[in-house]
MOPAC internal coordinates of N, CA, C and O (Angstrom, degrees):
PM7 1SCF
backbone

  N    0.0000 0     0.00 0     0.00 0    0    0    0
  C    1.5219 1     0.00 0     0.00 0    1    0    0
  C    1.4814 1   114.91 1     0.00 0    2    1    0
  O    1.2310 1   121.10 1   136.29 1    3    2    1
  N    1.3980 1   115.50 1   -43.71 1    3    2    1
  C    1.4548 1   118.31 1  -176.80 1    5    3    2
  C    1.4350 1   109.09 1   -63.30 1    6    5    3
  O    1.2310 1   118.15 1   139.63 1    7    6    5
  N    1.3439 1   121.13 1   -40.37 1    7    6    5
  C    1.5199 1   131.47 1  -175.12 1    9    7    6
  C    1.6622 1   106.31 1   -60.80 1   10    9    7
  O    1.2310 1   122.25 1   136.66 1   11   10    9
  N    1.3476 1   113.30 1   -43.34 1   11   10    9
  C    1.5164 1   116.30 1   179.54 1   13   11   10
  C    1.4839 1   110.96 1   -71.11 1   14   13   11
  O    1.2310 1   120.25 1   146.01 1   15   14   13
  N    1.3447 1   117.13 1   -33.99 1   15   14   13
  C    1.5374 1   119.30 1   177.18 1   17   15   14
  C    1.5593 1   111.65 1   -66.32 1   18   17   15
  O    1.2310 1   122.86 1   135.07 1   19   18   17
  N    1.3810 1   112.13 1   -44.93 1   19   18   17
  C    1.3836 1   119.17 1   178.57 1   21   19   18
  C    1.5621 1   114.79 1   -65.52 1   22   21   19
  O    1.2310 1   121.22 1   141.88 1   23   22   21
  N    1.3035 1   115.28 1   -38.12 1   23   22   21
  C    1.3984 1   124.24 1   169.74 1   25   23   22
  C    1.5762 1   111.52 1   -55.59 1   26   25   23
  O    1.2310 1   122.03 1   127.01 1   27   26   25
  N    1.2723 1   113.72 1   -52.99 1   27   26   25
  C    1.5262 1   122.16 1  -179.18 1   29   27   26
  C    1.4276 1   111.84 1   -58.01 1   30   29   27
  O    1.2310 1   120.79 1   133.33 1   31   30   29
  N    1.2692 1   116.10 1   -46.67 1   31   30   29
  C    1.4219 1   121.87 1   178.04 1   33   31   30
  C    1.5095 1   111.98 1   -62.51 1   34   33   31
  O    1.2310 1   122.19 1   134.91 1   35   34   33
  N    1.2548 1   113.40 1   -45.09 1   35   34   33
  C    1.5546 1   117.38 1  -178.09 1   37   35   34
  C    1.5030 1   111.62 1   -63.39 1   38   37   35
  O    1.2310 1   122.07 1   139.57 1   39   38   37
  N    1.4318 1   113.64 1   -40.43 1   39   38   37
  C    1.5002 1   115.79 1   178.52 1   41   39   38
  C    1.4985 1   110.61 1   -67.05 1   42   41   39
  O    1.2310 1   119.54 1   140.85 1   43   42   41
  N    1.3432 1   118.48 1   -39.15 1   43   42   41
  C    1.4263 1   116.31 1   179.08 1   45   43   42
  C    1.4964 1   109.99 1   -71.43 1   46   45   43
  O    1.2310 1   118.43 1   144.59 1   47   46   45
  N    1.1924 1   120.59 1   -35.41 1   47   46   45
  C    1.5679 1   121.20 1   177.70 1   49   47   46
  C    1.4975 1   110.52 1   -60.97 1   50   49   47
  O    1.2310 1   120.76 1   131.28 1   51   50   49
  N    1.3565 1   116.15 1   -48.72 1   51   50   49
  C    1.4072 1   119.97 1  -173.02 1   53   51   50
  C    1.5389 1   107.82 1   -74.85 1   54   53   51
  O    1.2310 1   115.76 1   157.80 1   55   54   53
  N    1.3046 1   125.65 1   -22.20 1   55   54   53
  C    1.5027 1   129.63 1   173.24 1   57   55   54
  C    1.5048 1   105.84 1   -58.38 1   58   57   55
  O    1.2310 1   123.66 1   122.96 1   59   58   57
  N    1.4438 1   110.59 1   -57.04 1   59   58   57
  C    1.4680 1   119.52 1  -177.39 1   61   59   58
  C    1.4876 1   114.02 1   -56.76 1   62   61   59
  O    1.2310 1   122.61 1   136.39 1   63   62   61
  N    1.4080 1   112.60 1   -43.61 1   63   62   61
  C    1.5460 1   112.25 1  -177.18 1   65   63   62
  C    1.4770 1   110.38 1   -80.27 1   66   65   63
  O    1.2310 1   118.32 1   163.46 1   67   66   65
  N    1.3103 1   120.81 1   -16.54 1   67   66   65
  C    1.4836 1   124.44 1   177.66 1   69   67   66
  C    1.4459 1   112.48 1   -84.52 1   70   69   67
  O    1.2310 1   119.09 1   171.69 1   71   70   69
  N    1.3530 1   119.35 1    -8.31 1   71   70   69
  C    1.4825 1   118.05 1  -177.78 1   73   71   70
  C    1.3508 1   109.93 1   -72.12 1   74   73   71
  O    1.2310 1   118.49 1   -35.21 1   75   74   73
  N    1.4116 1   120.49 1   144.79 1   75   74   73
  C    1.4268 1   127.19 1  -175.75 1   77   75   74
  C    1.4717 1   109.73 1   -61.74 1   78   77   75
  O    1.2310 1   120.53 1   -48.92 1   79   78   77
  N    1.2765 1   116.59 1   131.08 1   79   78   77
  C    1.5781 1   119.23 1   178.47 1   81   79   78
  C    1.5131 1   107.43 1   -89.14 1   82   81   79
  O    1.2310 1   119.47 1   -32.90 1   83   82   81
  N    1.2959 1   118.62 1   147.10 1   83   82   81
  C    1.4411 1   128.15 1   175.69 1   85   83   82
  C    1.4358 1   115.89 1  -111.38 1   86   85   83
  O    1.2310 1   117.71 1   -58.66 1   87   86   85
  N    1.3080 1   121.97 1   121.34 1   87   86   85
  C    1.4497 1   117.54 1   177.23 1   89   87   86
  C    1.6174 1   109.24 1   -72.23 1   90   89   87
  O    1.2310 1   120.57 1   -54.90 1   91   90   89
  N    1.1286 1   116.51 1   125.10 1   91   90   89
  C    1.5532 1   120.43 1  -179.03 1   93   91   90
  C    1.5365 1   110.86 1  -101.92 1   94   93   91
  O    1.2310 1   121.27 1   -48.75 1   95   94   93
  N    1.2319 1   115.18 1   131.25 1   95   94   93
  C    1.4850 1   117.10 1   179.55 1   97   95   94
  C    1.4974 1   108.37 1  -119.37 1   98   97   95
  O    1.2310 1   122.17 1   -30.14 1   99   98   97
  N    1.3273 1   113.45 1   149.86 1   99   98   97
  C    1.5216 1   123.65 1   174.72 1  101   99   98
  C    1.5712 1   106.76 1   -67.40 1  102  101   99
  O    1.2310 1   117.74 1   -54.89 1  103  102  101
  N    1.3013 1   121.92 1   125.11 1  103  102  101
  C    1.4098 1   124.54 1   177.99 1  105  103  102
  C    1.5455 1   112.60 1   -96.61 1  106  105  103
  O    1.2310 1   125.74 1   138.33 1  107  106  105
  N    1.3082 1   106.58 1   -41.67 1  107  106  105
  C    1.4593 1   118.16 1  -177.15 1  109  107  106
  C    1.5135 1   112.33 1  -139.32 1  110  109  107
  O    1.2310 1   118.34 1   -39.68 1  111  110  109
  N    1.3319 1   120.77 1   140.32 1  111  110  109
  C    1.4590 1   119.68 1   177.57 1  113  111  110
  C    1.5508 1   106.59 1  -151.79 1  114  113  111
  O    1.2310 1   119.44 1   -61.14 1  115  114  113
  N    1.2354 1   118.67 1   118.86 1  115  114  113
  C    1.4259 1   128.08 1   178.99 1  117  115  114
  C    1.5616 1   109.36 1  -129.87 1  118  117  115
  O    1.2310 1   122.18 1   -47.85 1  119  118  117
  N    1.3798 1   113.44 1   132.15 1  119  118  117
  C    1.5240 1   118.00 1  -173.25 1  121  119  118
  C    1.5315 1   104.61 1  -144.79 1  122  121  119
  O    1.2310 1   118.46 1   -80.32 1  123  122  121
  N    1.3180 1   120.54 1    99.68 1  123  122  121
  C    1.5093 1   119.90 1   178.40 1  125  123  122
  C    1.5435 1   104.64 1  -116.74 1  126  125  123
  O    1.2310 1   119.31 1   -46.01 1  127  126  125
  N    1.2676 1   118.93 1   133.99 1  127  126  125
  C    1.4475 1   128.10 1   178.23 1  129  127  126
  C    1.4030 1   109.22 1  -143.21 1  130  129  127
  O    1.2310 1   119.15 1   -58.31 1  131  130  129
  N    1.3709 1   119.23 1   121.69 1  131  130  129
  C    1.4878 1   118.55 1  -178.73 1  133  131  130
  C    1.5238 1   113.77 1   -88.51 1  134  133  131
  O    1.2310 1   120.69 1   179.62 1  135  134  133
  N    1.3091 1   116.29 1    -0.38 1  135  134  133
  C    1.4652 1   123.82 1   176.85 1  137  135  134
  C    1.5796 1   114.23 1    81.77 1  138  137  135
  O    1.2310 1   121.76 1   179.68 1  139  138  137
  N    1.3672 1   114.24 1    -0.32 1  139  138  137
  C    1.5097 1   114.12 1   175.02 1  141  139  138
  C    1.4738 1   115.68 1  -112.15 1  142  141  139
  O    1.2310 1   119.65 1  -161.58 1  143  142  141
  N    1.4035 1   118.28 1    18.42 1  143  142  141
  C    1.4190 1   124.10 1  -178.66 1  145  143  142
  C    1.5199 1   114.73 1   105.44 1  146  145  143
  O    1.2310 1   119.28 1   171.51 1  147  146  145
  N    1.2843 1   118.97 1    -8.49 1  147  146  145
  C    1.4670 1   124.60 1   179.25 1  149  147  146
  C    1.5306 1   108.27 1  -101.69 1  150  149  147
  O    1.2310 1   122.51 1   -55.05 1  151  150  149
  N    1.4049 1   112.80 1   124.95 1  151  150  149
  C    1.4466 1   115.87 1  -176.69 1  153  151  150
  C    1.5285 1   109.55 1  -149.64 1  154  153  151
  O    1.2310 1   119.77 1   -15.05 1  155  154  153
  N    1.2803 1   118.04 1   164.95 1  155  154  153
  C    1.4216 1   125.49 1   173.04 1  157  155  154
  C    1.4744 1   107.56 1  -147.00 1  158  157  155
  O    1.2310 1   119.90 1   -49.18 1  159  158  157
  N    1.3398 1   117.80 1   130.82 1  159  158  157
  C    1.4910 1   118.97 1   166.95 1  161  159  158
  C    1.5026 1   110.29 1  -147.83 1  162  161  159
  O    1.2310 1   124.07 1   -31.44 1  163  162  161
  N    1.3380 1   109.80 1   148.56 1  163  162  161
  C    1.4458 1   123.21 1   178.15 1  165  163  162
  C    1.5344 1   110.38 1  -135.53 1  166  165  163
  O    1.2310 1   123.17 1   -23.73 1  167  166  165
  N    1.3425 1   111.54 1   156.27 1  167  166  165
  C    1.5064 1   114.26 1   167.38 1  169  167  166
  C    1.4942 1   106.27 1  -157.53 1  170  169  167
  O    1.2310 1   120.71 1   -25.38 1  171  170  169
  N    1.3561 1   116.24 1   154.62 1  171  170  169
  C    1.4090 1   122.74 1   177.79 1  173  171  170
  C    1.5741 1   107.42 1  -139.56 1  174  173  171
  O    1.2310 1   118.98 1   -38.91 1  175  174  173
  N    1.2513 1   119.56 1   141.09 1  175  174  173
  C    1.4810 1   125.78 1  -179.39 1  177  175  174
  C    1.4438 1   109.47 1  -113.59 1  178  177  175
  O    1.2310 1   122.54 1   -17.30 1  179  178  177
  N    1.3234 1   112.74 1   162.70 1  179  178  177
  C    1.4384 1   123.97 1  -174.08 1  181  179  178
  C    1.5008 1   111.23 1   -66.26 1  182  181  179
  O    1.2310 1   118.76 1   158.22 1  183  182  181
  N    1.3530 1   119.98 1   -21.78 1  183  182  181
  C    1.4381 1   125.97 1   179.23 1  185  183  182
  C    1.4927 1   112.35 1   -85.40 1  186  185  183
  O    1.2310 1   119.68 1  -179.04 1  187  186  185
  N    1.4064 1   118.21 1     0.96 1  187  186  185
  C    1.4557 1   122.58 1   177.33 1  189  187  186
  C    1.5077 1   113.18 1    96.69 1  190  189  187
  O    1.2310 1   119.81 1   174.67 1  191  190  189
  N    1.3860 1   117.96 1    -5.33 1  191  190  189
  C    1.3813 1   120.89 1   177.75 1  193  191  190
  C    1.5253 1   112.41 1   -67.37 1  194  193  191
  O    1.2310 1   117.62 1   -42.44 1  195  194  193
  N    1.2839 1   122.13 1   137.56 1  195  194  193
  C    1.4424 1   124.21 1  -175.48 1  197  195  194
  C    1.4936 1   111.12 1  -143.50 1  198  197  195
  O    1.2310 1   119.20 1   -32.22 1  199  198  197
  N    1.3028 1   119.13 1   147.78 1  199  198  197
  C    1.4561 1   123.47 1   169.94 1  201  199  198
  C    1.5366 1   110.13 1  -146.22 1  202  201  199
  O    1.2310 1   120.63 1   -39.91 1  203  202  201
  N    1.2970 1   116.41 1   140.09 1  203  202  201
  C    1.4806 1   124.81 1  -178.72 1  205  203  202
  C    1.4876 1   107.94 1  -139.49 1  206  205  203
  O    1.2310 1   120.40 1   -54.70 1  207  206  205
  N    1.2908 1   116.85 1   125.30 1  207  206  205
  C    1.5043 1   115.28 1  -177.67 1  209  207  206
  C    1.5415 1   105.51 1  -147.66 1  210  209  207
  O    1.2310 1   121.66 1   -30.90 1  211  210  209
  N    1.3919 1   114.42 1   149.10 1  211  210  209
  C    1.4737 1   120.34 1  -178.55 1  213  211  210
  C    1.5522 1   101.23 1  -140.62 1  214  213  211
  O    1.2310 1   122.29 1   -39.68 1  215  214  213
  N    1.3898 1   113.22 1   140.32 1  215  214  213
  C    1.4240 1   119.27 1   174.51 1  217  215  214
  C    1.4684 1   110.15 1  -127.23 1  218  217  215
  O    1.2310 1   122.45 1   -34.16 1  219  218  217
  N    1.3862 1   112.90 1   145.84 1  219  218  217
  C    1.5173 1   119.39 1   177.44 1  221  219  218
  C    1.4061 1   116.94 1  -133.89 1  222  221  219
  O    1.2310 1   117.85 1   -54.58 1  223  222  221
  N    1.2931 1   121.69 1   125.42 1  223  222  221
  C    1.4341 1   119.79 1   179.25 1  225  223  222
  C    1.5626 1   109.55 1   -67.46 1  226  225  223
  O    1.2310 1   122.98 1   -45.77 1  227  226  225
  N    1.3498 1   111.89 1   134.23 1  227  226  225
  C    1.4118 1   121.91 1  -171.42 1  229  227  226
  C    1.6127 1   110.91 1  -138.72 1  230  229  227
  O    1.2310 1   120.19 1   -42.23 1  231  230  229
  N    1.2074 1   117.24 1   137.77 1  231  230  229
  C    1.4504 1   124.15 1   171.96 1  233  231  230
  C    1.5188 1   104.31 1   -74.83 1  234  233  231
  O    1.2310 1   119.63 1   -54.71 1  235  234  233
  N    1.3253 1   118.32 1   125.29 1  235  234  233
  C    1.4663 1   123.14 1   173.73 1  237  235  234
  C    1.5387 1   109.94 1  -135.78 1  238  237  235
  O    1.2310 1   120.37 1   -11.97 1  239  238  237
  N    1.3403 1   116.90 1   168.03 1  239  238  237
  C    1.3777 1   124.12 1  -173.53 1  241  239  238
  C    1.5685 1   108.71 1   -90.23 1  242  241  239
  O    1.2310 1   118.69 1   -70.64 1  243  242  241
  N    1.3130 1   120.10 1   109.36 1  243  242  241
  C    1.4192 1   118.38 1   175.83 1  245  243  242
  C    1.5844 1   109.33 1   -89.88 1  246  245  243
  O    1.2310 1   123.65 1     6.98 1  247  246  245
  N    1.4188 1   110.61 1  -173.02 1  247  246  245
  C    1.4773 1   118.32 1  -177.06 1  249  247  246
  C    1.5442 1   105.05 1   -64.83 1  250  249  247
  O    1.2310 1   117.88 1   145.25 1  251  250  249
  N    1.3092 1   121.64 1   -34.75 1  251  250  249
  C    1.4742 1   122.60 1  -170.51 1  253  251  250
  C    1.5211 1   109.73 1  -111.65 1  254  253  251
  O    1.2310 1   118.59 1  -163.25 1  255  254  253
  N    1.3170 1   120.28 1    16.75 1  255  254  253
  C    1.4129 1   122.07 1   178.79 1  257  255  254
  C    1.5286 1   109.79 1   124.51 1  258  257  255
  O    1.2310 1   121.06 1     6.74 1  259  258  257
  N    1.2796 1   115.57 1  -173.26 1  259  258  257
  C    1.4806 1   122.93 1  -173.66 1  261  259  258
  C    1.5903 1   109.08 1   -64.07 1  262  261  259
  O    1.2310 1   122.92 1   -39.54 1  263  262  261
  N    1.3340 1   112.01 1   140.46 1  263  262  261
  C    1.5420 1   125.23 1  -179.05 1  265  263  262
  C    1.4544 1   106.00 1  -140.42 1  266  265  263
  O    1.2310 1   122.15 1   -21.58 1  267  266  265
  N    1.3447 1   113.49 1   158.42 1  267  266  265
  C    1.4915 1   117.56 1   170.48 1  269  267  266
  C    1.6089 1   108.82 1   -98.56 1  270  269  267
  O    1.2310 1   120.89 1   -40.17 1  271  270  269
  N    1.2858 1   115.90 1   139.83 1  271  270  269
  C    1.4706 1   122.90 1   174.91 1  273  271  270
  C    1.4862 1   106.07 1  -141.80 1  274  273  271
  O    1.2310 1   124.90 1   -24.51 1  275  274  273
  N    1.4917 1   108.19 1   155.49 1  275  274  273
  C    1.4096 1   114.15 1   175.62 1  277  275  274
  C    1.5336 1   107.40 1   -96.93 1  278  277  275
  O    1.2310 1   124.73 1   -59.05 1  279  278  277
  N    1.3283 1   108.53 1   120.95 1  279  278  277
  C    1.5236 1   115.61 1   172.08 1  281  279  278
  C    1.4770 1   114.87 1   -88.83 1  282  281  279
  O    1.2310 1   119.61 1   -47.42 1  283  282  281
  N    1.2925 1   118.36 1   132.58 1  283  282  281
  C    1.4439 1   124.53 1  -172.25 1  285  283  282
  C    1.5247 1   113.83 1  -113.95 1  286  285  283
  O    1.2310 1   118.22 1   -40.95 1  287  286  285
  N    1.2146 1   120.99 1   139.05 1  287  286  285
  C    1.4282 1   126.38 1   168.37 1  289  287  286
  C    1.5232 1   107.13 1  -133.24 1  290  289  287
  O    1.2310 1   120.60 1   -32.01 1  291  290  289
  N    1.3448 1   116.46 1   147.99 1  291  290  289
  C    1.3770 1   116.99 1   175.33 1  293  291  290
  C    1.6117 1   111.92 1   177.43 1  294  293  291
  O    1.2310 1   121.05 1    13.33 1  295  294  293
  N    1.2735 1   115.60 1  -166.67 1  295  294  293
  C    1.4715 1   120.83 1   178.38 1  297  295  294
  C    1.5418 1   107.76 1  -163.36 1  298  297  295
  O    1.2310 1   122.81 1   -23.41 1  299  298  297
  N    1.2872 1   112.23 1   156.59 1  299  298  297
  C    1.5367 1   118.37 1   172.81 1  301  299  298
  C    1.5374 1   103.07 1  -144.13 1  302  301  299
  O    1.2310 1   124.35 1   -15.41 1  303  302  301
  N    1.2592 1   109.25 1   164.59 1  303  302  301
  C    1.5395 1   117.56 1  -176.37 1  305  303  302
  C    1.5989 1   108.53 1  -158.22 1  306  305  303
  O    1.2310 1   121.49 1   -33.98 1  307  306  305
  N    1.2038 1   114.76 1   146.02 1  307  306  305
  C    1.5408 1   120.11 1  -179.87 1  309  307  306
  C    1.4987 1   103.74 1  -152.45 1  310  309  307
  O    1.2310 1   121.63 1   -18.59 1  311  310  309
  N    1.3049 1   114.48 1   161.41 1  311  310  309
  C    1.5192 1   125.37 1   166.79 1  313  311  310
  C    1.4155 1   111.48 1  -101.75 1  314  313  311
  O    1.2310 1   120.57 1   -47.29 1  315  314  313
  N    1.3471 1   116.52 1   132.71 1  315  314  313
  C    1.4997 1   118.60 1  -178.88 1  317  315  314
  C    1.4787 1   105.71 1   -85.07 1  318  317  315
  O    1.2310 1   118.61 1    -9.83 1  319  318  317
  N    1.3844 1   120.26 1   170.17 1  319  318  317
  C    1.4920 1   126.19 1  -178.40 1  321  319  318
  C    1.5093 1   111.92 1   -53.61 1  322  321  319
  O    1.2310 1   118.87 1   152.35 1  323  322  321
  N    1.2237 1   119.77 1   -27.65 1  323  322  321
  C    1.4768 1   121.97 1  -176.28 1  325  323  322
  C    1.5150 1   106.84 1   -88.38 1  326  325  323
  O    1.2310 1   117.66 1  -177.02 1  327  326  325
  N    1.3047 1   122.06 1     2.98 1  327  326  325
  C    1.4848 1   121.30 1   176.18 1  329  327  326
  C    1.5049 1   114.84 1    88.50 1  330  329  327
  O    1.2310 1   118.38 1  -168.94 1  331  330  329
  N    1.2745 1   120.70 1    11.06 1  331  330  329
  C    1.4100 1   122.24 1  -176.70 1  333  331  330
  C    1.5873 1   106.72 1   -99.53 1  334  333  331
  O    1.2310 1   124.19 1   -47.91 1  335  334  333
  N    1.4086 1   109.56 1   132.09 1  335  334  333
  C    1.4880 1   119.22 1  -178.34 1  337  335  334
  C    1.4969 1   112.74 1   -81.40 1  338  337  335
  O    1.2310 1   117.77 1   -52.38 1  339  338  337
  N    1.1969 1   121.85 1   127.62 1  339  338  337
  C    1.4623 1   127.57 1   172.67 1  341  339  338
  C    1.4586 1   112.64 1  -117.07 1  342  341  339
  O    1.2310 1   120.68 1   -47.31 1  343  342  341
  N    1.3543 1   116.31 1   132.69 1  343  342  341
  C    1.4643 1   127.26 1  -174.82 1  345  343  342
  C    1.4802 1   112.31 1  -127.61 1  346  345  343
  O    1.2310 1   120.00 1   -51.39 1  347  346  345
  N    1.2406 1   117.60 1   128.61 1  347  346  345
  C    1.6093 1   123.74 1   174.53 1  349  347  346
  C    1.4467 1   109.12 1  -124.53 1  350  349  347
  O    1.2310 1   122.60 1   -59.46 1  351  350  349
  N    1.3462 1   112.62 1   120.54 1  351  350  349
  C    1.4500 1   119.93 1   167.54 1  353  351  350
  C    1.4906 1   111.55 1  -109.42 1  354  353  351
  O    1.2310 1   119.92 1   -41.62 1  355  354  353
  N    1.2902 1   117.76 1   138.38 1  355  354  353
  C    1.4833 1   122.82 1  -172.81 1  357  355  354
  C    1.4305 1   111.84 1  -141.99 1  358  357  355
  O    1.2310 1   125.78 1   -16.80 1  359  358  357
  N    1.4168 1   106.50 1   163.20 1  359  358  357
  C    1.6376 1   118.10 1   169.46 1  361  359  358
  C    1.5632 1    98.01 1  -142.16 1  362  361  359
  O    1.2310 1   125.94 1   -46.53 1  363  362  361
  N    1.3555 1   106.19 1   133.47 1  363  362  361
  C    1.4635 1   115.34 1   173.88 1  365  363  362
  C    1.5809 1   106.79 1  -118.53 1  366  365  363
  O    1.2310 1   117.82 1   -65.06 1  367  366  365
  N    1.2700 1   121.76 1   114.94 1  367  366  365
  C    1.4379 1   124.61 1  -176.87 1  369  367  366
  C    1.5587 1   111.71 1  -139.34 1  370  369  367
  O    1.2310 1   121.96 1    14.45 1  371  370  369
  N    1.2685 1   113.86 1  -165.55 1  371  370  369
  C    1.4146 1   122.15 1  -177.38 1  373  371  370
  C    1.5662 1   111.96 1   -57.57 1  374  373  371
  O    1.2310 1   119.73 1   155.83 1  375  374  373
  N    1.4165 1   118.11 1   -24.17 1  375  374  373
  C    1.3490 1   125.93 1   178.30 1  377  375  374
  C    1.5448 1   117.45 1   -92.70 1  378  377  375
  O    1.2310 1   121.79 1  -176.93 1  379  378  377
  N    1.2424 1   114.17 1     3.07 1  379  378  377
  C    1.5012 1   122.49 1   176.94 1  381  379  378
  C    1.5593 1   115.33 1   110.95 1  382  381  379
  O    1.2310 1   120.88 1    16.55 1  383  382  381
  N    1.3017 1   115.93 1  -163.45 1  383  382  381
  C    1.3924 1   120.88 1  -178.64 1  385  383  382
  C    1.5558 1   113.45 1   -98.67 1  386  385  383
  O    1.2310 1   119.85 1   -52.22 1  387  386  385
  N    1.2193 1   117.90 1   127.78 1  387  386  385
  C    1.5928 1   120.33 1  -167.68 1  389  387  386
  C    1.5633 1   105.70 1  -120.89 1  390  389  387
  O    1.2310 1   117.66 1   -92.73 1  391  390  389
  N    1.1879 1   122.05 1    87.27 1  391  390  389
  C    1.6224 1   120.98 1   175.64 1  393  391  390
  C    1.3954 1   113.80 1   -86.30 1  394  393  391
  O    1.2310 1   118.01 1   -35.07 1  395  394  393
  N    1.2313 1   121.40 1   144.93 1  395  394  393
  C    1.5292 1   128.07 1   165.91 1  397  395  394
  C    1.4959 1   105.30 1  -119.69 1  398  397  395
  O    1.2310 1   122.44 1   -62.99 1  399  398  397
  N    1.3616 1   112.93 1   117.01 1  399  398  397
  C    1.5109 1   115.95 1  -175.08 1  401  399  398
  C    1.6276 1   106.17 1  -108.71 1  402  401  399
  O    1.2310 1   126.06 1   -47.90 1  403  402  401
  N    1.3995 1   105.95 1   132.10 1  403  402  401
  C    1.3662 1   116.42 1   177.37 1  405  403  402
  C    1.5802 1   111.43 1  -118.41 1  406  405  403
  O    1.2310 1   118.90 1   -59.25 1  407  406  405
  N    1.2863 1   119.70 1   120.75 1  407  406  405
  C    1.4277 1   120.37 1  -178.18 1  409  407  406
  C    1.5391 1   105.75 1  -130.61 1  410  409  407
  O    1.2310 1   120.10 1   180.00 1  411  410  409

């Protein structure tokens, strides 16, 4: 039984290592930050991976009164090894992280 398990792990490991590797290049890169908590960045790669995010300083109600927090909105997407596109859009604010997953 151990020999079968070791053989299965070895085959799986060699399959992953034997997969063709793709050189991925940065196609687009933007990074704007005003230094006061407001920012926007985005990038895209030659393999189709993308991310886009913006943050804005906002006054929110904390446990002990008003505080400032950065509220974020954005998305990212990638294609898995089987060729399926996955996309997540999200908001992160005083109420938590709110993702919407599209696959």
